C-alpha positions in Angstrom: 109.6 73.6 132.4 108.8 76.7 130.4 108.7 80.1 132.2 105.4 81.5 133.2 105.7 84.3 130.7 106.1 81.8 127.8 102.9 80.2 128.7 100.9 83.3 128.5 98.5 83.9 125.7 96.8 86.9 124.5 93.0 86.9 124.7 92.2 89.5 121.9 93.9 91.9 119.5 93.1 95.4 118.6 94.3 96.4 115.2 94.4 100.2 114.5 94.7 101.4 110.7 95.8 104.9 110.6 94.4 107.0 107.7 97.8 108.4 106.5 96.7 108.8 102.8 99.2 107.2 100.4 101.2 105.2 103.1 101.1 102.5 105.8 100.6 102.7 109.7 99.2 100.1 111.9 99.1 99.7 115.5 98.6 96.3 116.9 97.7 95.9 120.5 97.8 92.3 122.0 95.7 92.1 125.0 96.9 89.7 127.8 95.1 89.0 131.2 97.3 91.4 133.0 98.5 93.8 130.4 98.7 95.0 126.9 101.7 94.9 124.3 101.9 97.1 121.5 103.5 96.8 118.0 103.8 99.5 115.5 104.1 98.5 111.8 105.3 101.3 109.7 104.5 105.1 110.0 104.8 107.0 106.8 103.1 108.9 104.0 103.8 110.9 100.8 100.3 112.5 100.6 97.7 112.9 103.2 94.0 113.2 102.4 92.8 116.9 102.0 90.7 116.8 105.1 93.9 116.1 107.1 96.0 119.0 105.7 93.7 121.7 106.9 95.0 124.4 109.2 96.1 123.0 112.7 98.6 120.5 113.9 100.7 118.7 111.1 98.8 115.4 110.4 101.6 113.1 111.0 102.2 114.6 114.4 98.5 114.1 115.1 98.9 110.7 114.0 102.0 109.8 116.2 100.5 111.5 119.2 97.5 109.2 119.0 99.8 106.3 118.6 101.5 107.4 121.8 98.2 107.8 123.8 96.8 104.4 122.5 99.9 102.5 123.8 100.2 104.6 126.9 103.7 105.8 125.9 105.2 102.4 125.4 105.9 100.6 122.2 107.1 96.8 122.7 108.2 96.6 119.1 108.5 98.7 116.0 108.5 97.3 112.6 109.5 99.0 109.5 109.0 96.9 106.4 111.4 98.9 104.1 113.0 102.2 103.5 110.2 104.1 101.3 109.2 107.5 102.7 105.6 106.2 102.6 106.4 103.8 105.3 108.9 105.6 107.5 108.5 109.4 107.3 106.7 109.4 110.6 110.2 108.4 112.3 111.6 111.7 111.3 112.8 113.8 114.3 112.9 117.6 114.6 115.6 119.9 115.8 113.3 121.1 118.6 112.9 117.5 119.8 109.3 117.7 119.2 108.8 115.9 115.9 107.0 112.6 115.2 110.3 110.6 115.4 111.1 112.0 118.6 107.7 111.0 120.1 108.1 107.5 118.8 111.7 107.3 120.1 110.3 108.3 123.5 107.9 105.2 123.5 111.1 103.2 124.0 110.6 100.1 121.9 112.2 97.0 123.0 112.8 95.7 119.6 113.1 97.3 116.3 112.7 95.0 113.3 113.8 95.7 109.8 114.7 93.8 106.6 118.3 92.5 106.2 119.0 95.2 103.6 119.0 97.8 106.3 121.6 96.2 108.4 124.3 98.9 108.9 127.0 96.2 109.1 126.7 95.8 105.4 127.5 99.4 104.6 130.4 99.4 107.0 131.7 96.1 105.6 131.6 94.3 108.9 129.6 91.0 109.4 127.0 91.4 112.1 126.3 88.3 114.5 123.4 86.5 113.1 123.3 88.3 109.8 121.7 86.5 106.7 125.2 85.8 105.2 127.2 82.8 104.4 131.1 82.9 103.7 131.9 84.3 100.4 128.5 86.0 100.1 129.0 89.2 102.1 130.5 91.3 99.3 127.5 90.5 97.1 125.2 91.6 99.7 127.3 94.8 100.4 127.2 95.7 96.8 123.4 95.2 96.6 122.8 97.5 99.6 125.2 100.2 98.1 123.1 99.9 94.9 120.1 100.6 96.9 121.8 103.8 98.2 122.7 104.8 94.7 119.1 104.4 93.7 118.4 107.3 96.2 120.7 109.4 94.4 119.2 108.7 91.0 115.7 109.5 92.7 117.2 112.9 94.0 118.6 113.7 90.6 115.1 112.8 88.8 113.3 114.9 91.3 115.6 117.8 90.5 115.1 117.2 86.7 111.5 117.3 87.3 111.5 120.8 88.5 113.5 121.7 85.5 111.0 120.4 83.0 107.8 121.8 84.4 106.8 123.5 81.1 108.2 120.9 78.8 106.4 117.6 79.7 102.8 116.5 80.3 101.3 117.2 83.9 100.6 113.5 84.6 104.3 112.5 83.9 105.6 115.3 86.0 103.5 114.4 89.0 104.5 110.8 88.8 107.8 111.8 88.7 107.6 113.9 91.6 105.9 111.3 93.7 108.1 108.5 93.0 111.1 110.7 93.2 110.0 112.0 96.8 109.1 108.5 97.8 112.5 107.0 96.9 114.6 109.9 98.6 116.9 108.4 101.4 115.1 109.9 104.4 118.3 110.1 106.3 117.0 111.6 109.4 114.3 109.0 109.9 116.9 106.2 109.2 119.3 107.6 111.6 116.6 108.0 114.3 115.6 104.3 113.7 119.2 103.2 114.0 119.4 104.8 117.7 115.9 103.8 118.6 115.1 100.6 120.6 117.0 98.4 122.9 117.6 95.7 120.3 117.6 95.7 116.5 116.8 92.8 114.3 117.5 92.5 110.6 115.5 89.6 109.2 115.2 87.6 105.9 112.9 84.9 104.6 113.0 82.0 107.2 114.9 83.9 110.0 113.9 84.6 113.6 111.8 87.8 113.9 113.3 88.2 117.5 109.8 89.1 118.8 109.1 85.9 121.0 110.2 87.7 124.3 108.1 90.8 123.8 105.0 89.0 122.4 104.6 85.7 124.3 102.1 83.3 122.8 102.4 84.9 119.4 104.5 83.2 116.6 105.8 85.7 113.8 106.9 83.9 110.5 109.3 85.9 108.4 108.2 85.0 104.7 110.4 87.8 103.1 112.5 89.4 101.9 114.8 86.6 100.7 118.6 87.1 100.6 120.6 87.4 97.3 121.6 83.7 97.9 117.8 82.6 98.2 116.6 84.8 95.3 119.1 86.5 93.0 116.5 88.3 91.0 115.3 90.5 93.9 116.2 93.5 92.2 114.2 92.7 89.1 110.5 94.3 88.9 108.4 92.5 86.4 105.8 94.7 84.6 103.5 92.5 83.1 102.2 89.0 83.9 98.7 88.0 82.8 98.4 85.1 84.9 99.4 86.8 88.3 98.5 90.6 87.9 95.1 92.1 87.9 95.3 93.3 84.2 92.1 94.0 82.4 91.6 93.3 78.7 94.4 94.8 76.8 93.5 98.4 75.8 94.6 97.9 72.4 92.1 95.2 71.7 89.3 96.6 73.7 86.5 98.5 71.9 86.5 102.2 72.7 83.3 104.6 72.7 85.7 107.5 73.2 86.5 110.0 70.4 89.9 109.5 68.8 92.6 111.6 70.3 93.8 114.6 68.3 97.2 113.7 66.8 98.8 117.0 67.6 97.0 117.9 70.7 99.0 120.2 72.9 101.6 121.1 70.2 103.7 124.2 70.7 102.1 127.6 69.5 103.9 128.3 66.0 103.5 132.0 66.5 105.6 131.9 69.6 108.4 129.6 69.0 111.2 130.0 66.5 111.6 126.3 65.5 110.9 125.6 62.0 107.3 124.9 61.3 107.8 121.4 60.0 109.3 120.2 63.2 107.3 122.2 66.0 104.8 119.6 66.5 107.6 117.2 67.2 109.3 119.1 70.0 106.9 118.4 72.7 106.8 114.7 71.8 110.5 114.4 72.1 110.4 116.2 75.6 107.5 113.7 76.8 109.5 110.9 75.4 112.6 112.0 77.7 110.1 112.3 80.7 108.6 108.9 80.0 112.1 107.5 80.0 113.1 109.0 83.2 109.8 107.8 84.8 110.5 104.3 83.6 113.9 104.4 85.3 112.5 105.6 88.5 109.7 103.0 88.4 112.5 100.2 88.3 114.2 101.8 91.2 110.8 102.0 93.1 110.0 98.2 92.3 113.6 97.1 93.5 113.1 98.8 96.9 109.6 97.3 97.4 111.2 93.9 96.9 113.2 94.5 100.1 109.9 94.6 102.1 109.5 92.5 105.2 106.8 89.8 104.8 105.5 88.8 108.1 102.7 86.5 109.2 101.5 86.7 112.9 99.9 83.6 114.2 98.1 84.1 117.5 95.0 82.2 119.2 94.2 80.4 116.0 94.2 83.5 113.8 96.7 84.6 111.2 97.5 88.1 110.1 99.5 88.8 106.8 101.6 92.0 106.7 103.6 92.1 103.5 104.7 95.8 103.2 105.0 96.5 99.6 106.4 93.2 98.4 105.9 92.5 94.8 105.8 89.4 92.7 109.6 88.6 92.7 109.4 88.2 96.5 106.1 86.2 96.4 107.6 84.2 93.6 110.3 83.0 96.1 108.0 82.3 98.9 105.4 80.2 96.9 107.6 78.5 94.4 111.4 78.3 95.3 111.6 78.5 99.0 112.7 75.1 100.5 109.7 75.3 102.9 107.3 76.6 100.2 104.6 74.0 101.1 104.5 75.1 104.8 104.4 78.6 103.7 101.4 77.9 101.5 99.7 76.1 104.4 100.2 79.1 106.5 98.9 81.5 104.0 95.7 79.4 103.2 94.6 80.1 106.6 95.1 84.0 106.8 92.2 85.8 108.5 93.5 89.3 108.1 95.3 90.5 105.0 97.1 93.9 104.9 96.8 94.4 101.2 100.2 94.9 99.5 101.6 98.1 98.3 98.3 100.0 98.7 96.5 97.8 96.2 98.9 98.0 93.2 98.9 95.8 90.2 101.6 93.3 91.1 101.8 93.0 95.0 98.8 90.6 95.3 99.5 87.9 92.8 96.5 85.8 91.9 98.2 82.7 93.3 98.4 84.2 96.6 94.9 85.5 96.4 93.6 82.1 95.5 95.3 80.5 98.5 93.2 82.4 101.1 90.5 79.9 102.0 88.6 82.4 104.1 87.7 84.7 101.0 84.1 84.3 100.2 81.3 86.1 98.5 79.0 85.5 101.6 79.2 87.8 104.5 79.6 86.2 108.0 81.8 85.3 110.8 85.2 83.9 109.6 85.2 85.8 106.3 88.6 87.2 105.2 89.3 90.8 106.4 91.3 93.0 104.1 93.1 96.2 105.3 93.8 98.7 102.5 95.8 101.9 103.2 95.8 104.0 100.1 95.0 107.2 98.4 93.9 107.1 94.7 95.3 109.2 91.9 98.9 109.3 93.4 100.5 106.5 91.5 100.3 104.8 88.2 97.7 105.7 85.3 94.5 104.2 84.8 94.8 104.4 80.9 97.8 102.1 81.4 96.1 99.8 83.9 98.7 100.6 86.5 96.6 102.9 88.9 96.8 102.4 92.5 94.7 101.0 93.9 94.1 98.9 90.8 90.3 98.7 89.9 90.3 95.0 89.2 91.8 94.1 92.4 89.5 96.5 94.4 86.3 94.7 92.9 87.8 91.4 93.9 88.6 92.7 97.4 85.0 94.0 98.0 83.5 90.8 96.4 85.4 88.3 98.4 86.4 90.0 101.8 85.5 92.4 104.3 87.4 95.4 102.9 88.6 98.2 105.4 89.9 100.9 103.2 91.3 104.2 104.6 90.1 106.1 101.6 86.4 105.2 102.7 87.1 107.0 106.0 85.5 110.5 106.0 86.1 113.9 107.6 89.1 114.1 109.9 88.5 110.4 110.9 92.0 109.5 112.1 91.9 105.7 112.2 89.8 102.4 111.9 89.4 100.4 115.0 89.0 96.6 114.8 88.9 94.1 117.9 89.7 90.5 117.0 88.8 88.1 119.8 91.3 85.1 120.2 
């Protein structure tokens, strides 16, 4: 006979979407007849909105203090989808013990859930009990996690190089290099704090147990990603273009333009102040920009590989389904929808999603069209039961509109607005800290 706690069912769910700019931070509160249980999914940022950066308390400290107050000082689970700074910077402690990471650690989570790539046993060369490895695959998995660590070193080098090339390359290239470089730094303090936080750690992969059944009775959590290397060997490859899946507009090269042609030598160096021969002076800034573009392309590849290590979680509770895919990109979805042994079951689950946390802040390739078309609750008509989309983002920080890579992607935004109830943190005004949504179950 099942224990009494196993028969308990939540009666409602409160979903708080925090306004952290370019980052993710969600607090889920499952209401039971006699108590509430709280789950934090990610807590980080690389750029707060200006209204939050005014004089006063540091904005991330303000966010974390509100999380503590909302959960009454107790978190039952902490989920960190992947290692990017915009998902875990809020877990960074301070030397004086009063940092955001210190506050979250004091909330004493019962379970800390992360992707399999964060398992410290891989770096140590030892197999952890229940880890997603089969005999003979450990060395490959270990090599992959070491490569992720190497990516952080490359990102740090790129960030240092950006500071040296300030006067040499276009402003938008420098800004993107700085943004991606900072987001891909290792965040050692936050990572170490997470390792010592909580009573139990679970490192999950596609098809594994999320380890949340005891802390969330009556809630089923399906782990749809990330796949292991045995499941999807191309996890590290980030696809740049896919007309069938991504939210491209018509190719710029073939689209009619009403703008004036760009000046051929706009921004060329002043011939009067540089000693280079006159016939090559126009070429110098173009060579430097090419170097900056090449470095930016490299860091983008690293960024995409890290995104594909994201946990993809589907919560099933009281007849409702909520999808939280972190920053998972097309390669992870390719596995879940087309190559996984249980892909038909996965599609059935996804078809009935009621709440969708928009992947990677609304980027080009994190909401493939094949996934979007599965959602049967999307509709142009407003009303009960319509799909709810949660978008945590800050425009102008990632990608370029002229290349069709801006985040959030304009074409995707229009689709979200037409066919779902879109909740975007960017639409919140003033010093509003979060959006509050109650879902009856």
